[in-house]
C-alpha positions in Angstrom: 6.5 16.5 32.7 3.3 16.7 30.7 3.4 15.5 27.1 0.2 17.1 25.8 -1.1 20.6 25.4 -4.8 20.9 24.5 -5.6 24.0 22.4 -9.2 25.2 21.9 -10.3 28.3 20.1 -13.5 29.9 21.5 -15.7 32.4 19.7 -18.8 33.3 21.8 -18.5 29.7 23.2 -19.2 30.3 26.9 -22.2 28.0 26.9 -20.3 24.9 25.8 -16.7 25.5 26.9 -17.2 24.4 30.6 -18.0 20.9 29.5 -14.8 20.6 27.5 -12.6 22.1 30.2 -14.1 19.8 32.9 -13.3 16.7 30.8 -9.6 17.5 30.5 -7.6 15.1 32.8 -5.0 16.3 35.3 -1.5 16.6 33.9 -2.6 17.9 30.5 -1.8 21.6 29.8 -4.6 23.6 28.3 -4.6 26.9 26.3 -7.9 28.7 25.5 -7.7 31.2 22.7 -10.5 33.7 22.6 -11.1 34.7 19.0 -12.8 38.0 19.4 -15.8 37.0 21.5 -18.4 39.6 22.5 -17.5 39.0 26.1 -13.9 37.8 26.3 -13.9 38.3 30.1 -16.4 35.4 30.4 -14.1 33.1 28.4 -11.1 34.3 30.5 -12.9 33.5 33.7 -13.8 30.0 32.6 -10.3 29.3 31.5 -8.8 30.5 34.8 -11.4 28.5 36.8 -10.1 25.3 35.2 -6.4 26.2 35.4 -6.0 26.9 31.7 -3.9 29.5 30.1 -5.9 32.3 28.4 -4.9 34.1 25.2 -7.1 36.8 23.7 -7.3 38.0 20.1 -8.9 41.4 19.7 -10.8 40.2 16.6 -11.8 37.0 15.0 -8.7 35.9 13.1 -10.1 32.6 11.9 -10.0 29.1 13.3 -6.6 28.1 11.9 -4.8 31.3 12.9 -6.4 31.0 16.3 -5.0 27.5 16.7 -1.6 28.7 15.5 -1.7 31.4 18.2 -2.3 28.9 20.9 0.2 26.4 19.6 2.9 29.0 19.6 2.8 29.1 23.4 3.0 25.3 23.8 6.3 23.4 24.6 5.0 19.8 24.9 5.6 16.9 22.7 2.0 16.8 21.4 -0.7 19.3 20.5 -4.3 18.4 20.8 -6.6 20.8 18.9 -10.2 20.3 20.2 -13.3 22.3 19.3 -14.9 24.0 22.4 -18.2 22.2 21.8 -16.6 18.8 22.6 -16.1 16.5 25.5 -13.2 14.0 26.0 -14.2 10.6 27.1 -12.2 9.1 30.0 -8.9 7.8 28.8 -9.1 9.6 25.5 -5.7 11.2 25.7 -4.0 8.2 27.2 -5.2 6.1 24.2 -3.9 8.7 21.8 -0.5 8.6 23.5 -0.3 4.8 23.3 -1.1 4.9 19.6 1.5 7.6 19.0 4.1 5.6 20.8 3.1 2.4 18.9 3.2 4.2 15.5 6.3 6.4 15.4 5.9 6.6 11.6 2.5 8.5 12.1 2.5 12.2 12.8 -1.1 13.0 13.6 -4.2 11.2 14.8 -8.0 11.4 15.1 -9.8 9.9 18.0 -13.1 8.3 17.3 -15.6 11.1 17.1 -19.2 10.8 18.2 -22.2 13.1 17.9 -24.2 14.0 20.9 -26.7 11.2 20.0 -23.9 8.6 20.1 -23.6 8.2 16.3 -20.0 7.8 15.0 -18.9 10.7 12.8 -16.2 9.6 10.4 -14.4 11.7 7.8 -13.5 9.4 5.0 -13.2 11.8 2.1 -12.3 15.3 1.1 -12.9 17.8 -1.7 -9.1 18.1 -1.9 -8.7 14.4 -2.8 -9.7 12.3 -5.8 -12.4 9.7 -5.1 -9.9 6.9 -5.5 -8.4 7.9 -2.2 -11.7 8.1 -0.3 -12.2 5.4 2.4 -15.2 3.0 2.6 -17.6 3.7 5.5 -16.6 0.5 7.3 -13.1 1.8 7.7 -14.3 3.5 10.8 -14.7 0.2 12.6 -11.0 -0.3 13.4 -7.8 1.6 13.7 -6.5 2.6 10.2 -4.6 5.1 8.2 -6.6 8.2 7.2 -6.5 10.3 4.0 -7.4 13.4 6.0 -8.1 14.4 9.6 -11.3 15.8 11.0 -10.5 19.2 12.5 -12.7 19.0 15.5 -10.1 16.9 17.4 -6.6 16.7 15.9 -3.8 15.1 18.0 -0.4 15.9 16.4 3.3 15.8 17.2 4.3 19.4 17.8 7.5 19.0 15.8 5.5 17.9 12.7 3.0 20.8 13.2 5.9 23.3 13.3 7.7 21.6 10.4 4.7 22.4 8.1 4.2 25.9 9.6 0.9 25.0 11.2 -2.5 25.9 9.7 -2.5 28.0 6.6 -3.4 31.5 7.8 -5.1 32.3 4.5 -7.9 29.9 5.2 -10.2 31.7 7.6 -12.7 28.8 8.1 -13.3 25.4 6.4 -10.9 23.0 4.7 -8.1 24.2 6.9 -8.0 20.7 8.5 -7.9 19.0 5.0 -5.1 21.3 3.9 -3.1 20.7 7.1 -3.6 16.9 6.8 -2.2 16.8 3.2 0.9 18.8 4.1 1.5 16.7 7.2 1.1 13.5 5.2 3.5 14.7 2.5 6.2 15.9 4.8 6.0 14.2 8.2 4.2 10.8 8.1 1.0 8.9 8.2 -2.4 10.0 9.7 -4.2 7.5 11.8 -7.6 6.8 13.4 -7.5 5.7 17.1 -10.8 4.0 17.9 -9.8 3.4 21.5 -9.9 7.2 22.1 -13.3 8.9 22.0 -14.4 12.5 21.8 -18.1 13.6 21.7 -18.6 16.6 19.5 -21.8 18.6 19.4 -21.3 19.6 15.7 -22.0 23.2 15.0 -22.6 24.2 18.6 -19.3 26.1 19.2 -21.1 29.4 18.3 -24.6 30.6 18.6 -26.9 29.7 15.7 -28.5 32.4 13.6 -29.2 33.1 9.9 -26.5 35.7 9.8 -24.0 33.2 11.2 -25.0 30.5 8.8 -24.6 32.9 5.9 -21.2 34.1 7.1 -19.9 30.5 7.5 -21.3 29.6 4.0 -19.4 32.5 2.5 -16.1 31.3 4.0 -16.9 27.8 2.9 -17.2 28.9 -0.7 -14.1 31.0 -0.6 -12.0 28.3 1.1 -13.3 25.6 -1.3 -11.9 27.3 -4.3 -8.6 28.4 -2.7 -7.8 25.0 -1.1 -8.7 23.0 -4.2 -6.5 25.2 -6.3 -3.7 25.0 -3.8 -3.7 21.2 -4.0 -4.1 20.9 -7.7 -7.7 19.7 -8.0 -9.0 20.2 -11.5 -11.6 22.8 -12.3 -11.6 24.1 -8.8 -13.7 27.2 -9.5 -16.1 25.5 -12.0 -16.9 22.6 -9.8 -17.6 24.9 -6.8 -19.7 27.1 -9.0 -21.9 24.2 -10.2 -22.4 23.0 -6.7 -23.3 26.5 -5.5 -25.9 27.0 -8.3 -27.4 23.6 -7.8 -27.9 24.2 -4.1 -29.3 27.7 -4.7 -31.8 26.5 -7.3 -33.0 23.5 -5.4 -36.8 23.5 -4.6 -36.0 22.9 -1.0 -33.9 26.1 -1.0 -36.6 28.1 -2.6 -39.0 27.2 0.3 -36.6 28.2 3.0 -35.4 31.8 3.7 -32.6 30.5 5.8 -31.4 28.1 3.1 -31.6 30.8 0.5 -29.4 33.1 2.5 -26.9 30.3 3.2 -26.6 29.1 -0.3 -26.5 32.6 -1.8 -23.7 33.4 0.6 -21.8 30.2 -0.5 -22.2 31.3 -4.1 -20.9 34.8 -3.3 -17.9 33.2 -1.5 -17.1 31.1 -4.6 -17.3 34.2 -6.8 -15.1 36.2 -4.3 -12.4 33.5 -4.5 -12.3 33.8 -8.3 -12.1 37.6 -8.2 -9.2 37.6 -5.8 -7.5 34.5 -7.2 -4.3 36.4 -8.1 -4.0 37.6 -4.5 -4.6 34.2 -2.9 -1.2 32.7 -3.5 -0.7 29.4 -1.6 0.8 29.8 1.8 2.9 26.6 1.5 3.8 26.6 -2.2 6.0 23.7 -3.1 
């Protein structure tokens, strides 16, 4: 019986999804969630061609809720949330299983993530954590405990994921991985890096690039920043986000680029939107 279900959430990702699906080894279940793509039939055909289960959402419900939708259909011991613009290296899942069996006190894991050019991508800090809890860069050189997980490839015990009720559905995009990490760590156990498992991630290639897409993502980044920082008790959540937004918008480099102006203006608007609806954004997992 398979121990792992890989869940990937696709949004207009037909160009990159085949590479991920082709890298999944035999004996691993796969669920593809289409998150309101323009052509869901194309995503469905790709899923079926690779023997994956296909689930469709009529609209884009956000990354975390898309992951929750797929996870709800899984029955295996482990869930592996992987972005559609990624590729598993040979033996990646086997190494994660070995680490999980060797560390029963840990509830979730990151493989070593590489960019398309081979450079290691290591998440050692978070806006939801004080600097004292950030890791040094050299921590990526060996297996270790992590303060937060990188959301592009999260390997988690299904029982732990269900115990914390999955991703917070109020976070549409950005910081949902940090939020999940902190709740897992508080309730279920340690988070670990597994350097013997590798996943190549083409950061930012899961959806087509355009100024409109960049602005939309930046808006959600601003909104999620304030909401998630408030939820986890970070001081001056709105003020710090506002200062960052204004400094980016007023940078000379921003003034010279129409794309950057649109992106950073959208980030500012997202921050302001989070303040305006603060009373409605009550934490999903209030303790």
